[in-house]
C-alpha positions as CSV (number, residue, x, y, z in Angstrom):
1,M,-12.7,2.6,-49.7
2,K,-15.3,0.1,-50.9
3,P,-17.4,-1.8,-48.3
4,Q,-15.7,-5.1,-49.0
5,A,-12.2,-3.6,-48.7
6,Y,-13.2,-1.9,-45.4
7,D,-14.6,-5.1,-44.0
8,Q,-11.4,-6.9,-44.9
9,K,-9.3,-4.1,-43.3
10,V,-11.3,-4.5,-40.0
11,A,-11.0,-8.3,-40.2
12,N,-7.2,-8.2,-40.8
13,Y,-6.8,-5.8,-37.8
14,Y,-8.6,-8.1,-35.4
15,D,-7.0,-11.2,-36.8
16,E,-3.7,-9.7,-35.8
17,E,-5.1,-8.8,-32.4
18,A,-6.6,-12.2,-31.7
19,P,-3.5,-14.0,-30.1
20,F,-3.2,-11.4,-27.4
21,Y,-6.8,-10.1,-27.0
22,L,-8.2,-12.4,-24.3
23,Q,-5.2,-12.2,-22.0
24,R,-5.0,-8.4,-22.2
25,S,-8.7,-8.1,-21.6
26,R,-8.7,-10.3,-18.5
27,Q,-5.7,-8.3,-17.1
28,N,-7.4,-4.9,-17.5
29,F,-9.4,-4.2,-14.4
30,I,-11.3,-1.3,-16.0
31,L,-12.4,-3.4,-19.0
32,S,-13.5,-6.1,-16.5
33,K,-15.6,-3.5,-14.5
34,L,-17.2,-2.2,-17.7
35,R,-17.9,-5.6,-19.0
36,K,-19.6,-6.6,-15.8
37,Q,-21.9,-3.5,-16.1
38,F,-22.7,-4.3,-19.7
39,R,-23.6,-7.8,-18.8
40,T,-25.9,-6.6,-16.1
41,Y,-27.9,-4.5,-18.5
42,T,-28.0,-7.4,-20.9
43,E,-29.3,-9.9,-18.2
44,N,-32.0,-7.4,-17.3
45,Q,-33.6,-8.1,-20.8
46,P,-36.1,-10.9,-21.2
47,F,-34.8,-13.3,-23.9
48,E,-34.5,-16.9,-25.0
49,Q,-32.3,-16.4,-28.1
50,A,-29.6,-13.8,-28.3
51,L,-27.1,-12.6,-30.9
52,E,-23.8,-11.0,-30.0
53,I,-22.2,-8.8,-32.7
54,G,-18.5,-8.4,-32.5
55,F,-17.8,-11.2,-30.0
56,G,-14.0,-11.2,-30.3
57,P,-12.6,-14.4,-28.7
58,G,-16.0,-15.2,-27.2
59,E,-15.5,-14.1,-23.6
60,D,-19.1,-12.9,-23.2
61,L,-20.7,-15.7,-25.2
62,L,-18.9,-18.2,-23.0
63,Y,-20.1,-16.4,-19.9
64,F,-23.8,-16.3,-21.0
65,A,-23.9,-19.8,-22.4
66,Q,-22.5,-21.2,-19.2
67,R,-24.8,-19.1,-17.0
68,Y,-28.0,-19.8,-19.0
69,P,-27.7,-23.3,-20.4
70,E,-31.4,-23.4,-21.3
71,R,-31.0,-20.4,-23.7
72,Q,-29.5,-20.2,-27.1
73,F,-26.7,-17.9,-28.1
74,Y,-25.2,-16.9,-31.5
75,G,-22.3,-14.7,-32.4
76,L,-21.2,-12.8,-35.4
77,D,-17.7,-11.3,-35.9
78,V,-15.9,-10.0,-38.9
79,S,-12.6,-11.6,-37.9
80,P,-12.1,-15.2,-39.0
81,E,-9.4,-15.7,-36.4
82,M,-11.5,-14.4,-33.6
83,T,-14.3,-16.7,-34.7
84,R,-11.9,-19.6,-34.7
85,Q,-10.7,-18.9,-31.2
86,A,-14.2,-18.3,-29.9
87,H,-15.3,-21.7,-31.4
88,L,-12.4,-23.4,-29.7
89,N,-13.2,-21.8,-26.3
90,L,-16.8,-22.8,-26.5
91,Q,-15.9,-26.3,-27.6
92,E,-13.4,-26.7,-24.8
93,A,-16.0,-25.7,-22.3
94,G,-18.4,-28.4,-23.7
95,L,-21.1,-25.9,-24.6
96,T,-23.7,-26.8,-27.2
97,N,-26.0,-23.8,-26.7
98,A,-23.7,-21.3,-28.5
99,E,-22.7,-21.0,-32.2
100,V,-20.3,-18.5,-33.9
101,Y,-20.1,-17.2,-37.4
102,S,-17.7,-15.0,-39.3
103,G,-19.0,-12.1,-41.4
104,S,-20.3,-8.6,-41.3
105,L,-23.9,-7.4,-40.8
106,R,-23.8,-6.1,-44.4
107,A,-22.8,-9.6,-45.6
108,L,-24.8,-11.7,-43.1
109,P,-23.8,-15.4,-43.1
110,K,-26.4,-17.7,-44.7
111,A,-26.8,-19.6,-41.4
112,L,-28.2,-16.5,-39.8
113,V,-30.5,-15.4,-42.6
114,G,-34.1,-15.8,-41.5
115,K,-33.3,-16.3,-37.8
116,Q,-34.9,-13.9,-35.3
117,F,-33.8,-13.1,-31.9
118,D,-35.3,-11.6,-28.7
119,L,-32.0,-9.8,-28.0
120,V,-29.0,-8.4,-29.9
121,Y,-26.1,-7.1,-27.8
122,V,-22.9,-5.3,-28.9
123,Y,-20.1,-4.5,-26.5
124,F,-17.2,-2.1,-26.7
125,G,-18.1,-0.4,-29.9
126,G,-18.5,-3.4,-32.2
127,L,-20.7,-1.3,-34.6
128,N,-18.3,1.6,-34.6
129,T,-16.5,-0.3,-37.4
130,S,-19.7,-0.8,-39.4
131,Y,-19.0,0.6,-42.9
132,H,-22.3,2.5,-42.9
133,L,-24.4,2.0,-39.8
134,E,-27.6,3.5,-41.3
135,Q,-27.5,0.8,-43.9
136,D,-27.4,-1.9,-41.2
137,I,-30.6,-0.9,-39.6
138,P,-32.9,-3.0,-42.0
139,T,-30.7,-6.1,-41.2
140,L,-31.1,-5.5,-37.5
141,E,-34.8,-5.1,-38.0
142,K,-35.0,-8.5,-39.7
143,L,-32.8,-10.1,-37.0
144,L,-35.1,-9.0,-34.1
145,K,-38.5,-10.1,-33.2
146,P,-41.2,-7.4,-32.7
147,G,-40.5,-6.0,-29.2
148,G,-37.0,-7.4,-29.3
149,R,-34.2,-5.4,-27.7
150,I,-30.7,-4.2,-28.6
151,V,-28.1,-3.5,-25.9
152,L,-25.7,-1.3,-27.8
153,T,-22.4,0.1,-26.5
154,M,-20.6,2.6,-28.7
155,V,-17.3,4.5,-28.5
156,N,-18.6,8.0,-28.0
157,R,-18.1,10.9,-30.4
158,F,-17.7,13.6,-27.7
159,Y,-15.2,12.4,-25.0
160,L,-14.6,15.5,-22.9
161,M,-11.7,14.3,-20.7
162,D,-9.8,12.8,-23.6
163,A,-10.0,16.2,-25.4
164,V,-8.9,18.1,-22.2
165,V,-5.9,15.8,-21.6
166,K,-4.7,16.1,-25.2
167,L,-5.2,19.9,-25.1
168,L,-3.1,20.1,-21.9
169,K,-0.4,18.2,-23.8
170,G,-0.5,20.8,-26.6
171,N,-2.0,18.4,-29.2
172,L,-4.9,20.4,-30.5
173,R,-5.3,18.2,-33.7
174,E,-5.7,15.0,-31.7
175,A,-7.9,16.7,-29.1
176,L,-10.4,17.5,-31.9
177,A,-10.0,14.3,-33.9
178,R,-13.2,12.6,-32.7
179,W,-15.3,15.7,-33.2
180,Q,-14.0,16.1,-36.8
181,N,-14.4,12.5,-37.9
182,R,-10.6,11.9,-38.0
183,W,-10.4,9.4,-35.2
184,Q,-8.3,6.4,-36.2
185,G,-8.8,4.1,-33.2
186,Y,-6.8,3.6,-30.0
187,A,-3.6,2.2,-31.4
188,L,-1.0,4.8,-32.6
189,Y,0.8,2.5,-35.0
190,R,-2.1,0.2,-36.1
191,Q,-4.8,2.6,-37.0
192,L,-8.3,1.5,-37.8
193,P,-10.7,4.2,-39.1
194,S,-13.9,4.1,-37.2
195,H,-17.2,6.0,-37.1
196,L,-18.1,7.8,-33.9
197,Y,-21.6,8.9,-32.9
198,S,-23.3,11.2,-30.5
199,S,-26.5,10.2,-28.6
200,K,-28.6,12.2,-30.9
201,Q,-27.1,10.5,-34.0
202,I,-27.8,7.1,-32.5
203,K,-31.4,8.0,-31.8
204,D,-31.9,9.4,-35.3
205,I,-30.2,6.5,-37.0
206,F,-32.3,3.9,-35.3
207,A,-35.6,5.8,-35.6
208,P,-38.4,5.1,-36.4
209,S,-37.9,1.4,-36.3
210,F,-36.4,1.4,-32.8
211,A,-37.4,3.3,-29.7
212,M,-34.8,4.5,-27.2
213,K,-35.7,2.9,-23.8
214,S,-32.7,4.1,-21.7
215,R,-29.0,5.2,-22.0
216,R,-26.0,5.3,-19.8
217,G,-22.5,6.9,-20.0
218,F,-19.2,5.3,-18.9
219,S,-15.7,6.6,-18.2
220,I,-16.8,10.2,-18.0
221,F,-14.4,11.0,-15.2
222,Y,-13.5,7.4,-14.3
223,P,-10.4,6.4,-16.4
224,P,-10.9,4.8,-19.8
225,W,-9.8,1.2,-20.2
226,Y,-6.6,2.1,-22.1
227,A,-5.4,4.1,-19.1
228,A,-5.7,1.2,-16.7
229,G,-1.9,1.0,-16.4
230,K,-1.7,4.6,-15.0
231,A,-4.9,4.5,-13.1
232,G,-3.3,2.7,-10.2
233,K,-1.6,6.0,-9.2
234,I,-5.0,7.4,-8.3
235,A,-6.4,4.1,-6.8
236,P,-8.0,5.8,-3.7
237,L,-10.0,8.1,-6.0
238,L,-11.3,5.4,-8.4
239,P,-14.5,4.5,-6.3
240,W,-15.4,8.1,-6.0
241,L,-14.9,8.8,-9.7
242,W,-17.1,5.8,-10.5
243,R,-19.8,7.2,-8.2
244,L,-19.4,10.6,-9.8
245,D,-20.0,9.1,-13.2
246,Q,-23.2,7.4,-11.9
247,G,-24.4,10.7,-10.5
248,L,-24.0,12.4,-13.8
249,Q,-26.4,10.1,-15.7
250,K,-29.3,12.6,-15.4
251,T,-27.2,15.6,-16.5
252,P,-26.0,16.6,-20.0
253,L,-22.6,15.3,-19.1
254,W,-23.8,11.7,-19.3
255,N,-22.9,11.5,-23.0
256,L,-19.4,13.0,-22.7
257,G,-17.5,9.8,-21.6
258,E,-15.6,7.1,-23.5
259,Y,-18.5,4.8,-24.0
260,S,-22.3,5.1,-24.1
261,L,-24.7,2.3,-23.7
262,Y,-28.2,2.3,-25.3
263,E,-31.2,0.1,-24.8
264,L,-33.3,0.1,-27.9
265,E,-36.6,-1.7,-28.6
266,K,-37.9,-2.7,-32.0
267,Q,-41.3,-1.1,-32.6
268,K,-44.2,-3.5,-32.9
269,S,-46.2,-3.3,-36.1
């Protein structure tokens, strides 16, 4: 599939998701918990101008623009419908310190060409649907000022509990799908081919232009967001599972969860 065709496929997928996306997100307590953690890591970064890649309906742009009215926020999303909704949400809130644009990193909108940011953040695997992540690194370099940071969350290549659950159900093919580059996304009937990466691959792809400053793993034993409906059955265990995940950050298991978060810094010349 050619890059333009792939971008269009991703855009069409999220255009169809747009009418239901925000409501589903706000009703999912695991997504909300993860989002809060991602925001905390973002707020720990020093910045005046930030760019969000893959903003969806603009939930996080709205949060940051309201919380930091003295700072400027921009958003880039491949879905025109998500962009339209995010623009309306920002407009209804009366915010003038946030702007949104539709397009891919590969085909950066003219309005963003030449701009430089202190911070770029990407939540919930927005760059897992990049056609060729390695080819996006020069664009990210241009978008960031020297010493600028990226807070990057990615759907992980090696998700141990997902593989174990599928093996117990007797589905060997699906258990190994991520590891064999056959993962088609979360939706069974609306598949979206995505690229999954290990921690080493992320470090190698971003080197030498970016230095890895820190990394965290999420939903290692704590349930993934798409299991929120079933997680209520083990509600008393959830706080303990969250603490277990936090305790695993300094072990090799940190990178075996559903998401990994990376803090990367652009090297100064």
